[in-house]
Phi, psi and omega in degrees: 000146179277127178288134174280114182258117180255113175276111187272097174286326177056236178254018181286005172279346179058025180079009184251116183293329176297318178293323179297318178294322178295324176296319176299318178302314182297314181296319179294316181295328180286340180092018176293156179280318182226147169247128189245134175248189179232130184247119182197162167242121188305322183292338177267351186258317185225157173284162184299330184256009182298135181275161178284159168292159183302316181294328177291318178295321179297326184274327189236001179089177184246010184286339181239158177280170174298322179299314181296320180296313184289330181301329181278354186246006179293147174246125180284170177302318180297321177296319177301314180300319179295318180291321177299315178298319182291321176299317179299318180294328181269358176074031177230147181286140174270138179215155177204150173270123174268121187269356180210167185301317181296322178292320177300316179299317180296318180296322177296319179295331180278358172099010178296144186256008177200163179242151172242124176260119181284161185304322184294343183260007185292342177249018181262089187304309180300322179295313181300318178298321182295316178295315185297330184293341179287337179066025181258161177305141184231136171251119188248115176275148190232025176302140178073001187264149169267165184301320180296323179292324176296315179299319179294320179297318178298317180297319179298315179298317180295313181298332181278344177132002179261126181286148182301324181291350176268358186256126171247126183257125180261122167294143187199149168234130189269004176283135181245113349281158180280126175296145182301324182284359176252001184293309176054057183301331181297340177298331177299320179289325177298318177299314180301312185287329182285318189250354179064040181241160169292146183232162176206194185215129174256116194256134174234018174282166171279142178088190187236357188290328184290313176297329176295315177298323180298320178297318179298330179277346177125011178297134177260346178225135173235131177237131183213131177291144174218163184214166173284329185198123181296343181273358179293154176287141179144160189289332190248356186299318189295334180258020184250158175282148171271166189309313182296325179291321178298317177299319178296322179295312180299315180299317181295319179296318179297323177295318179298319179303315179293317185292333180296329174063201185257358177085356179274124180275115179199163176298133179279159178305322184288332185260351183302326181293345182272349183302309180291341181277316189267336180271171186246164175230163174284130180226164175283129178274349174204179179295132178239134182263152178305135181089348180287145180282137174285128181225174178294340182273344180242006176244153174212166176244117181220160171288152008276172181264041183261359181248215181286131182293139175301343175296346178261016183310309183295328179292325184279325180303133179093345176283160180256144179293135180273350179201178175284145175232129173280162178305135179076002173293145174292133180286138175236147178255000000 
């Protein structure tokens, strides 16, 4: 199966449409399937005095509230239309996370064919019901969640009208960057086996090796933040991939998809030619005369593998030579 690769631009456009278009260019050039932004209105998302997360404060300072920071990163409906058109021109799918009911409605009106539920909304019952009533495919991130909370969110979505087979659950850790000892990739498999859903991974580690490993384990969706430059001002740049790294991630995932194969163990087309070179045949270990009995003292197994297989050793022992054999001649019966 082809992994759905979501290049997460998020709020790394810094409120600048020129930068947003450049992010789309990077995602398209890298070969990602979707480039994802974030759709919200700050006043519906946070209170006026809400503080930033620690990673946000580390990246942008503590002089402003979370509300003030997010207010500068909102995308209007007109901006969405412009980005959708630009994505269409660049041949990449537009995607966005709607953080509130009104944003979800707007994204549906703009023609999106699936929804993304961010980790922070997994316990937001009215929001989950609102998304679920559309009956559209849903990608559900599970950062900070326990298994029971994931199960409850899935049930809410189902009860509202979204079928379980339409839900893909992403294992996720919301710390930016995520320490390696907190990744716990096996939890993705626990989610899959517990709830019978497709799974994926939303990555906030530094580098690209963890999402690659997730694909090898069975992730069907990979989401990864990227930026034009990690040194840019903004809350998420420092934990994001730069353009060349994003290209490397996409290329590596596509290679892994091919390398996983069909699971049938057999000689591959490329290695079949090596069978006669690397395997052995039964040969004379010394001169053998016609009529002489084949024994362990006059037989050996040597390359090439173009004669009788050494797996027939017991069958050949005790038989008589039908002709003379020089040392290293392939044995014939």
